[in-house]
C-alpha positions in Angstrom: -11.1 -59.6 -37.9 -10.9 -56.3 -36.0 -8.3 -55.5 -33.3 -10.8 -55.9 -30.5 -11.6 -59.4 -31.4 -7.9 -60.3 -31.9 -7.1 -58.9 -28.4 -10.0 -60.9 -26.9 -8.7 -64.1 -28.6 -5.1 -63.4 -27.5 -6.2 -63.0 -23.9 -8.3 -66.1 -24.2 -5.2 -68.1 -25.4 -3.1 -66.7 -22.6 -5.8 -67.6 -20.0 -6.0 -71.1 -21.5 -2.2 -71.5 -21.1 -2.3 -70.4 -17.5 -5.3 -72.7 -16.9 -3.4 -75.6 -18.5 -0.4 -75.1 -16.2 -2.8 -74.8 -13.2 -4.4 -78.2 -14.1 -1.0 -79.8 -14.6 0.2 -78.4 -11.2 -2.9 -79.9 -9.5 -2.8 -83.3 -11.2 0.9 -84.0 -11.5 3.7 -84.2 -9.0 6.1 -81.3 -8.8 9.0 -83.6 -9.8 7.3 -84.4 -13.2 9.6 -83.6 -16.2 6.9 -81.6 -17.9 7.5 -78.7 -15.5 11.2 -78.7 -16.4 10.2 -78.6 -20.1 7.8 -75.8 -19.5 10.2 -73.6 -17.5 13.4 -74.3 -19.6 11.4 -74.2 -22.8 10.0 -70.8 -22.0 13.5 -69.4 -21.3 15.0 -70.9 -24.5 12.0 -69.6 -26.5 12.9 -66.1 -25.4 16.6 -66.5 -26.3 15.7 -68.1 -29.6 13.3 -65.3 -30.5 16.0 -62.7 -29.6 18.4 -64.5 -31.9 15.7 -64.7 -34.6 15.2 -61.0 -34.4 18.9 -60.6 -35.5 19.3 -63.5 -37.8 15.9 -64.0 -39.2 14.4 -60.5 -39.3 17.5 -58.3 -39.9 19.6 -60.8 -41.8 22.7 -60.5 -39.6 24.3 -63.9 -39.0 25.5 -63.6 -35.4 26.8 -66.4 -33.1 27.4 -64.4 -30.0 24.3 -65.3 -28.1 26.1 -67.4 -25.5 28.3 -64.5 -24.6 25.3 -62.2 -24.1 23.6 -64.8 -22.0 26.7 -65.2 -19.9 26.9 -61.4 -19.3 23.2 -61.3 -18.3 23.5 -64.4 -16.0 26.5 -63.1 -14.2 25.1 -59.5 -13.9 22.0 -60.9 -12.3 23.8 -63.3 -10.0 26.5 -60.8 -8.9 24.0 -58.1 -7.8 21.4 -60.5 -6.1 23.6 -62.6 -3.9 22.5 -61.8 -0.3 25.0 -59.8 1.8 25.1 -62.5 4.5 26.0 -65.1 1.9 28.7 -63.2 0.0 31.5 -64.4 2.3 30.5 -68.0 1.6 30.1 -67.5 -2.1 33.3 -65.4 -2.6 35.2 -67.5 -0.1 38.5 -67.2 -2.0 38.1 -63.5 -2.6 37.2 -62.2 0.9 33.5 -61.7 0.1 34.1 -59.8 -3.1 34.1 -56.1 -3.7 30.3 -55.6 -4.2 28.5 -55.1 -0.8 24.9 -54.3 -1.8 22.0 -56.3 -3.2 19.5 -55.2 -5.9 15.8 -56.3 -6.2 15.2 -59.2 -8.6 13.3 -57.1 -11.2 16.0 -54.4 -11.2 18.7 -57.0 -11.6 16.9 -58.6 -14.5 16.7 -55.3 -16.3 20.3 -54.5 -15.5 21.3 -57.9 -16.9 19.7 -57.0 -20.2 21.3 -53.5 -20.2 24.8 -54.9 -19.4 24.5 -57.3 -22.4 23.2 -54.4 -24.6 26.1 -52.2 -23.6 28.6 -54.9 -24.5 26.7 -55.4 -27.8 27.0 -51.7 -28.6 30.8 -51.7 -27.9 31.3 -54.9 -29.9 28.9 -53.8 -32.7 30.9 -50.6 -33.5 33.6 -52.5 -35.3 31.9 -55.9 -35.9 28.7 -54.8 -37.7 30.9 -53.5 -40.6 31.4 -57.2 -41.4 28.9 -59.4 -43.3 27.8 -63.0 -43.5 30.4 -65.6 -42.2 32.8 -62.9 -41.1 30.3 -61.4 -38.7 29.5 -64.9 -37.4 33.1 -65.7 -36.8 33.7 -62.3 -35.1 30.7 -62.7 -32.7 31.6 -66.3 -32.0 35.1 -65.1 -31.0 33.6 -62.4 -28.8 31.6 -65.0 -26.9 34.6 -67.2 -26.4 36.7 -64.3 -25.2 34.1 -63.2 -22.7 33.8 -66.7 -21.3 37.6 -66.8 -20.8 37.7 -63.4 -19.3 35.0 -64.1 -16.8 37.0 -67.1 -15.5 40.1 -65.1 -14.8 41.1 -64.9 -11.1 42.0 -61.3 -11.7 38.2 -60.5 -11.9 37.6 -63.0 -9.0 36.3 -60.3 -6.6 33.5 -59.6 -9.0 32.9 -62.8 -11.0 34.3 -65.3 -8.5 36.8 -66.4 -11.1 36.3 -70.0 -12.3 34.2 -70.8 -9.2 30.5 -71.2 -9.2 28.1 -68.4 -8.2 25.2 -69.6 -6.1 22.7 -68.6 -3.4 21.2 -65.8 -5.5 17.4 -65.8 -5.8 16.0 -68.5 -8.1 12.4 -69.2 -9.2 12.1 -71.8 -6.5 13.6 -69.6 -3.7 11.5 -66.6 -4.7 8.3 -68.5 -4.3 9.3 -70.4 -1.3 10.4 -67.2 0.5 6.8 -66.1 0.3 6.0 -68.6 3.0 8.9 -67.9 5.3 8.3 -68.9 8.9 9.1 -65.4 10.3 5.6 -64.2 11.2 5.4 -61.8 8.2 4.3 -64.3 5.6 1.4 -66.0 7.4 -1.0 -65.5 4.5 1.2 -67.3 2.0 2.2 -69.9 4.5 -1.4 -70.8 5.2 -2.3 -70.6 1.5 0.5 -73.1 0.5 -0.5 -75.4 3.4 -4.1 -75.5 2.2 -3.1 -75.8 -1.5 0.3 -77.5 -1.8 0.1 -77.5 -5.7 0.0 -73.6 -5.7 3.8 -73.4 -4.9 4.7 -75.5 -8.0 2.2 -73.6 -10.1 3.9 -70.2 -9.2 7.4 -71.6 -9.8 6.3 -72.9 -13.3 4.3 -69.9 -14.4 6.9 -67.2 -13.4 9.4 -68.0 -16.2 6.5 -68.5 -18.7 5.0 -65.0 -17.9 8.4 -63.3 -17.9 9.3 -64.8 -21.3 5.9 -64.1 -22.6 6.2 -60.4 -21.7 9.6 -60.1 -23.4 8.5 -62.0 -26.5 5.4 -59.7 -26.8 7.7 -56.6 -26.7 9.9 -58.1 -29.5 6.7 -58.8 -31.5 5.6 -55.2 -31.1 9.0 -54.1 -32.2 8.9 -56.3 -35.3 5.4 -55.0 -36.2 6.6 -51.3 -35.8 8.3 -49.2 -38.4 11.7 -50.3 -37.0 10.7 -53.9 -37.7 9.8 -53.1 -41.2 13.2 -51.4 -41.6 14.9 -54.6 -40.2 13.1 -56.7 -42.9 14.0 -54.3 -45.6 17.7 -54.5 -44.6 17.4 -58.3 -44.6 15.9 -58.4 -48.1 18.1 -55.9 -49.8 20.6 -53.5 -48.1 21.1 -51.4 -51.2 17.4 -50.9 -51.8 16.8 -50.2 -48.1 19.5 -47.5 -48.0 18.1 -46.0 -51.2 14.8 -45.7 -49.4 16.4 -43.6 -46.7 17.0 -46.3 -44.0 20.1 -45.7 -42.0 21.8 -49.1 -42.2 24.3 -48.6 -39.4 21.7 -47.2 -36.9 19.1 -50.0 -37.5 21.7 -52.8 -37.5 23.0 -51.5 -34.2 19.5 -51.2 -32.8 18.7 -54.8 -33.8 22.0 -56.1 -32.4 21.6 -54.3 -29.1 17.9 -55.3 -28.7 18.8 -58.9 -29.4 21.6 -58.8 -26.9 19.3 -57.1 -24.3 16.7 -59.9 -24.4 19.5 -62.6 -24.6 20.9 -61.1 -21.4 17.5 -61.3 -19.7 17.2 -64.9 -21.0 20.7 -65.7 -19.5 19.6 -64.2 -16.1 16.4 -66.3 -16.2 18.5 -69.4 -17.0 20.6 -68.6 -13.9 17.3 -68.4 -11.9 16.2 -71.7 -13.3 19.5 -73.5 -12.5 20.1 -71.7 -9.2 23.8 -71.8 -9.9 26.0 -70.3 -12.7 29.5 -70.9 -14.0 31.1 -69.4 -17.1 32.5 -72.7 -18.3 28.9 -73.8 -19.2 28.4 -70.9 -21.8 30.4 -72.6 -24.6 29.8 -72.2 -28.3 27.7 -75.3 -28.2 25.0 -73.3 -26.3 24.8 -70.8 -29.2 24.5 -73.7 -31.7 21.6 -75.1 -29.7 19.8 -71.7 -29.9 20.6 -71.5 -33.7 19.3 -75.0 -34.1 16.0 -74.1 -32.4 15.7 -71.0 -34.7 16.3 -73.1 -37.9 14.0 -75.9 -36.8 11.2 -73.5 -36.0 11.7 -71.3 -39.0 14.0 -68.4 -39.7 11.9 -65.3 -39.5 9.1 -66.8 -37.4 8.5 -65.9 -33.8 5.9 -68.7 -33.4 8.4 -71.2 -35.0 11.1 -70.2 -32.5 8.7 -70.8 -29.5 7.5 -74.2 -30.9 11.0 -75.2 -31.7 12.3 -74.3 -28.2 9.7 -76.4 -26.4 10.1 -79.4 -28.8 13.9 -79.2 -28.5 13.9 -79.1 -24.7 11.2 -81.9 -24.5 13.2 -84.2 -26.8 16.6 -83.6 -25.3 15.6 -83.4 -21.7 12.7 -85.8 -21.5 11.5 -88.0 -24.4 14.9 -89.4 -25.4 16.5 -89.6 -21.9 15.8 -93.4 -21.8 18.4 -93.9 -24.6 21.1 -92.9 -22.1 19.7 -95.2 -19.4 19.6 -98.5 -21.4 15.8 -98.6 -21.7 13.6 -96.8 -24.1 9.8 -97.2 -25.0 9.7 -100.3 -22.8 12.6 -101.9 -24.7 15.6 -102.9 -22.5 18.9 -102.9 -24.5 21.8 -101.8 -22.4 24.2 -103.0 -25.2 22.7 -100.5 -27.7 21.1 -97.8 -25.5 24.0 -96.3 -23.7 25.3 -92.9 -22.7 25.5 -90.7 -25.7 23.2 -92.7 -27.9 20.5 -90.1 -27.3 22.5 -87.5 -29.2 22.8 -89.9 -32.2 19.1 -90.4 -32.4 18.4 -86.7 -31.8 20.7 -85.8 -34.6 18.9 -88.2 -37.0 15.6 -86.6 -36.0 17.0 -83.2 -36.7 18.2 -84.3 -40.1 14.8 -85.7 -41.0 13.1 -82.4 -40.0 15.5 -80.4 -42.1 15.0 -82.7 -45.1 11.2 -82.7 -45.0 10.8 -79.1 -43.7 13.6 -77.2 -45.3 12.3 -73.8 -44.1 11.6 -75.2 -40.6 8.3 -76.1 -38.9 6.7 -72.7 -39.5 8.9 -71.4 -42.3 8.6 -67.6 -42.2 4.9 -67.6 -41.1 3.3 -67.0 -37.8 0.3 -68.5 -35.9 -2.4 -66.1 -37.2 -5.9 -66.4 -35.7 -7.3 -64.4 -38.6 -5.8 -66.7 -41.2 -7.1 -69.8 -39.4 -10.6 -68.3 -39.0 -10.6 -67.3 -42.7 -9.7 -70.9 -43.8 -12.3 -72.3 -41.5 -15.0 -70.0 -43.0 -13.9 -70.8 -46.6 -14.1 -74.5 -45.9 -17.5 -74.0 -44.3 -18.8 -71.9 -47.2 -17.5 -74.5 -49.7 -19.3 -77.2 -47.8 -22.5 -75.3 -47.8 -22.3 -74.6 -51.5 -21.6 -78.3 -52.3 -24.5 -79.3 -50.0 -26.9 -76.9 -51.7 -25.9 -78.3 -55.1 
């Protein structure tokens, strides 16, 4: 299959996804849990792919993802809080020390860059370590960053242990398009004539942003740098003997992973509309690692599928187990708060036992391979029919 056909098929798949979200927006209420799964799943997919770039494609076992997400989330929130709201947000710190606001896109890129800068500084000493030692060092970095961001000494910038809010979220960005100020009459009339359009835009925004970032990561993996990452993962000694600069490529992978984790953290802040450092615990990193393992270490497609399945199961399908009723069965004595996590853990154990390499293993969703299998089956059927 030539590149032109692949491009056409990829755009067709993208169009189908957008069309599916459009149909769901028209047919379902905006409060439906499926929209929460689509938005949060897309964000977690980006973060999982960024972690997979480091753990799966470069072979560096890092557990600092929550720290980079925190840096990205706070960078975005700090620089996008409106000037008129800063006194209210930083009420214990006299409005804070930052008195300007950046556009959303600029703040998102800055969030990624801030995470990448921290990754570079941390990577200088840490990337000399290997295996479990690297994991422990990066996990320690994430915990230290979380503690530092809650210090009241940094309160004028981070708001200390208090919550950051009133910055642009996915909901507020779309709703601001229809402000009743005379400048947004077009969108106001459009949303009035098509009420479902607002929910569609709110849902599709994180999906498109994550899709663009994941596409960039895929292009990097398929480039010569990506091949160097895989060579380092497979055998460092052989890679160095072939002329690959280990320190340079490890640092590149580490900073790139942190960059997209920072953007993912900023998008998570936009999804939640509030942000607080205490939420970025090591458990968040374990969640992302779990998604990577379930989907398949070394598979971008697996990370995306794993993210949506994880969010759907934890946020939607198993929620009844905490409410006393599940699948039409009412059993408050058994189904109680926390039982959801028990069942979810059993499901994860079953997946790991039966799919030891994850759902996708180290393979990707390949149109060419699927088309080849379909053609081979068709040709076999024709041969047997002729016989």
